C-alpha positions in Angstrom: -39.5 18.5 104.6 -40.8 19.7 101.3 -39.4 23.2 102.1 -35.9 21.7 102.8 -35.7 19.2 99.9 -36.8 20.6 96.6 -35.3 20.6 93.1 -32.8 23.3 92.2 -35.4 25.4 90.3 -39.1 25.4 90.8 -41.7 25.1 88.0 -42.5 28.8 88.3 -39.6 29.3 85.9 -39.6 28.2 82.3 -37.2 25.2 83.0 -37.4 23.6 86.4 -35.8 20.2 85.7 -32.5 20.3 83.8 -29.9 18.0 82.4 -29.0 16.1 85.7 -32.6 14.8 85.8 -32.3 13.7 82.1 -29.1 11.9 82.9 -30.7 10.3 85.9 -33.6 9.1 83.8 -31.2 7.6 81.3 -29.1 5.8 84.0 -32.1 4.5 85.8 -33.5 3.2 82.5 -30.2 1.5 81.6 -30.0 -0.1 85.1 -33.5 -1.5 85.0 -33.4 -2.4 81.3 -30.1 -4.3 81.6 -31.3 -6.4 84.6 -34.7 -7.1 82.9 -33.1 -8.4 79.7 -30.4 -10.5 81.5 -32.9 -12.1 83.8 -35.4 -12.8 81.0 -32.6 -14.6 79.2 -31.7 -16.5 82.4 -35.3 -17.5 83.0 -36.0 -18.4 79.4 -32.9 -20.6 79.1 -33.2 -22.0 82.7 -29.7 -21.0 83.3 -28.1 -22.0 86.6 -24.5 -20.9 85.9 -23.4 -17.3 86.2 -22.9 -16.2 82.6 -21.0 -13.1 81.2 -24.4 -11.5 80.4 -25.5 -12.0 84.0 -22.3 -10.6 85.4 -22.5 -7.6 83.0 -26.1 -6.9 83.9 -25.3 -7.0 87.7 -22.5 -4.5 87.2 -24.3 -2.3 84.8 -27.5 -2.2 87.0 -25.6 -1.5 90.2 -23.2 1.1 88.9 -25.6 3.1 86.7 -28.3 3.3 89.4 -25.7 4.6 91.9 -24.5 7.2 89.3 -28.1 8.1 88.7 -28.7 8.7 92.4 -25.7 11.1 92.4 -27.4 13.1 89.7 -30.7 13.0 91.5 -29.3 14.1 94.8 -27.0 16.7 93.2 -30.1 18.4 91.6 -31.6 19.0 95.1 -31.6 22.5 96.4 -30.0 21.2 99.7 -28.4 17.9 98.7 -26.8 17.2 102.1 -30.4 16.8 103.4 -31.2 14.0 101.0 -31.3 11.5 103.8 -34.6 13.0 105.0 -36.3 11.6 101.9 -35.2 8.1 103.0 -37.0 8.3 106.3 -40.1 10.4 105.5 -42.5 8.7 103.1 -45.7 10.0 101.6 -47.3 7.3 99.5 -49.6 9.8 97.8 -46.4 11.1 96.2 -44.9 9.4 93.1 -41.5 10.7 94.2 -41.8 9.0 97.6 -43.0 5.8 96.1 -40.0 5.8 93.7 -37.6 6.4 96.6 -39.1 3.4 98.4 -38.7 1.3 95.3 -35.1 2.4 95.0 -34.4 1.5 98.6 -35.4 -2.1 97.7 -33.9 -2.2 94.1 -30.4 -0.9 94.9 -29.6 -3.6 97.6 -31.0 -6.2 95.2 -28.7 -5.2 92.4 -25.8 -5.4 94.9 -26.9 -8.9 95.8 -26.8 -9.7 92.1 -23.2 -8.5 92.0 -22.4 -10.8 94.9 -23.9 -13.7 93.1 -21.9 -12.8 90.0 -18.5 -12.6 91.8 -19.2 -15.2 94.5 -15.9 -17.0 94.2 -13.8 -13.8 94.3 -15.7 -12.4 97.3 -15.4 -15.7 99.2 -11.6 -15.8 98.5 -11.0 -12.2 99.6 -13.6 -11.9 102.3 -14.0 -15.4 103.8 -16.1 -14.2 106.7 -18.9 -13.4 104.2 -19.2 -17.1 103.0 -22.1 -18.0 105.3 -24.1 -15.0 104.4 -23.5 -15.6 100.6 -24.5 -19.3 101.0 -27.7 -18.2 102.9 -28.6 -15.7 100.1 -28.0 -18.4 97.5 -30.8 -20.5 99.0 -33.2 -17.7 98.0 -31.6 -16.8 94.7 -34.6 -17.6 92.5 -36.9 -15.6 94.7 -34.4 -12.7 94.9 -34.0 -12.6 91.1 -37.7 -12.7 90.6 -38.2 -9.7 92.9 -35.2 -8.0 91.2 -36.9 -8.5 87.8 -40.1 -7.0 89.1 -38.4 -3.9 90.6 -36.3 -3.5 87.4 -39.6 -3.0 85.6 -40.8 -0.7 88.4 -37.7 1.5 88.2 -38.0 1.9 84.4 -41.7 2.7 84.6 -41.4 4.9 87.7 -39.1 7.4 85.9 -42.0 7.9 83.4 -44.6 8.2 86.1 -42.4 10.7 88.0 -42.7 13.3 85.3 -46.1 12.3 83.8 -47.8 13.7 86.9 -47.0 17.3 86.0 -50.4 18.3 84.6 -49.6 21.6 83.1 -47.0 20.1 80.7 -48.9 18.2 78.0 -45.8 16.5 76.6 -45.0 15.1 80.0 -48.6 14.5 81.3 -49.4 11.5 79.2 -50.0 7.8 80.0 -47.7 6.8 77.1 -44.6 8.1 78.9 -44.1 5.3 81.4 -44.4 2.7 78.7 -42.1 4.7 76.5 -39.5 4.9 79.3 -39.7 1.2 79.9 -39.1 0.2 76.3 -36.4 2.8 75.8 -34.7 1.6 79.0 -34.7 -1.9 77.5 -33.0 -0.5 74.4 -30.3 1.4 76.3 -29.9 -1.5 78.8 -29.4 -4.0 76.0 -26.8 -1.8 74.3 -24.9 -1.4 77.6 -25.1 -5.1 78.2 -23.5 -5.8 74.8 -20.7 -3.3 75.4 -20.0 -4.6 79.0 -20.2 -8.3 78.1 -17.8 -8.0 75.1 -15.4 -5.4 76.4 -15.0 -6.5 80.0 -15.9 -10.3 79.9 -14.7 -11.0 76.4 -18.1 -12.6 75.5 -18.1 -13.9 71.9 -20.2 -11.8 69.6 -21.7 -15.0 68.2 -22.5 -16.7 71.5 -26.0 -17.9 72.2 -26.8 -15.1 74.7 -25.3 -12.4 72.5 -27.4 -13.6 69.5 -30.5 -13.2 71.7 -29.5 -9.7 72.5 -29.1 -8.8 68.8 -32.4 -10.4 68.0 -34.4 -8.5 70.6 -32.8 -5.1 69.6 -35.0 -4.8 66.5 -38.5 -5.5 68.1 -37.5 -3.2 71.0 -36.6 -0.5 68.5 -39.9 -1.0 66.6 -42.0 -0.8 69.8 -40.1 2.4 70.8 -40.8 4.0 67.5 -44.5 2.9 67.8 -44.8 4.6 71.2 -43.2 7.8 70.0 -45.7 7.8 67.1 -48.5 7.3 69.5 -47.3 10.2 71.7 -47.0 12.5 68.7 -50.5 11.5 67.3 -52.2 11.8 70.7 -50.8 15.4 71.1 -51.5 16.4 67.5 -55.1 15.2 67.6 -55.8 16.3 71.1 -56.9 19.6 72.7 -55.3 23.0 72.3 -52.7 22.2 75.1 -51.6 19.1 73.1 -51.3 21.1 69.9 -49.0 23.6 71.7 -46.9 20.7 73.0 -46.6 19.0 69.7 -44.8 22.1 68.4 -41.8 20.9 70.4 -41.3 18.3 67.7 -40.9 21.0 65.0 -39.7 24.2 66.6 -36.6 25.3 68.5 -33.4 23.5 69.3 -35.1 20.6 71.0 -36.7 19.5 67.8 -33.2 19.2 66.4 -32.3 17.0 69.4 -35.3 14.8 68.6 -34.8 14.4 64.9 -31.0 14.3 64.9 -30.4 12.6 68.3 -33.4 10.4 68.7 -34.4 9.5 65.2 -31.1 9.7 63.2 -28.5 8.6 65.8 -30.8 6.4 67.8 -32.8 4.6 65.1 -31.5 5.3 61.5 -27.7 5.0 62.2 -27.9 1.6 63.9 -30.0 0.2 61.0 -27.5 1.6 58.5 -24.5 0.1 60.4 -26.2 -3.3 60.6 -26.3 -3.5 56.8 -22.7 -2.2 56.1 -20.4 -5.0 54.9 -17.6 -5.3 57.4 -14.2 -6.9 57.5 -12.9 -8.7 60.6 -10.9 -5.8 61.9 -13.8 -3.3 61.6 -16.6 -5.6 63.0 -15.8 -4.6 66.6 -15.8 -0.9 65.8 -19.2 -1.2 64.2 -20.4 -3.2 67.1 -19.5 -0.6 69.7 -20.6 2.4 67.6 -24.0 0.8 67.0 -24.5 0.1 70.7 -23.3 3.7 71.7 -25.8 5.1 69.1 -28.6 3.4 70.9 -27.5 4.8 74.3 -27.0 8.3 72.9 -30.4 8.1 71.2 -32.1 7.3 74.5 -30.2 10.1 76.3 -31.4 12.5 73.6 -35.0 11.2 74.1 -34.8 12.0 77.8 -33.4 15.5 77.1 -36.1 16.2 74.5 -38.9 15.0 76.8 -37.6 17.0 79.8 -36.7 20.3 78.0 -39.3 20.4 75.2 -42.0 19.2 77.7 -41.3 22.1 80.0 -40.8 24.7 77.2 -44.0 24.0 75.3 -46.6 24.2 78.1 -49.9 25.8 78.8 
């Protein structure tokens, strides 16, 4: 099977994993991050109703993970044989463990969509009523498992590339934690956009206020993990010092400092303190959220490309 299903370029070349993998890592992070944040709010507030934030999270999580799978499968050398990964498992492989997790996570996100739009589904597809009612009896357990697998999916994307030992920027234990927290950042931003744009959630509602409050500690932790990654490479062995050059040399350093630092961190902070009038508030809101998502995409691109470029 390993001969049939491989990535489009092997690691014998300078760049083995390219932009589709970076986009997949972003989409998986958004999916897991959105569902984690929404369920945390639901558990914290003991919510029983289906809120706009919950509906937004279910849609964001389900749609983005499916889009991510398209990117992942599309990057295979022989994508039409992707189904073989679904029936052949090797639990000594991080890739295989991740596929198994996805096979649980994706159906659970679909169940969350069913919970979100229960009335509409029952009205249009009455024959599903008994199945939905049965699932609702286990809703708390299902959402608990979904929360757990949301964390697993975010972390797994970091573990997936951290096992590549000859790439010091990738082969670090900080990476899974960094991918979890950056997934929360992008997921929160996607939630804000979806809730306001699609479900007309009030910017000043209780749930939206929580989303705005957690954005800043999430950003602070993300910056902390990036600093830890930089320092660990700069003060490490010769391989680490080669890898840390990726932060300062070549085009990918520009992606880091302009895309990750300026667009992802500095610009949202500046926008938060700009005095706004009523007609410009929405524009600032959407721009700030998109900056967070673009920043996380640039982070994935930087990690993937600079990690493979500056290697031993």
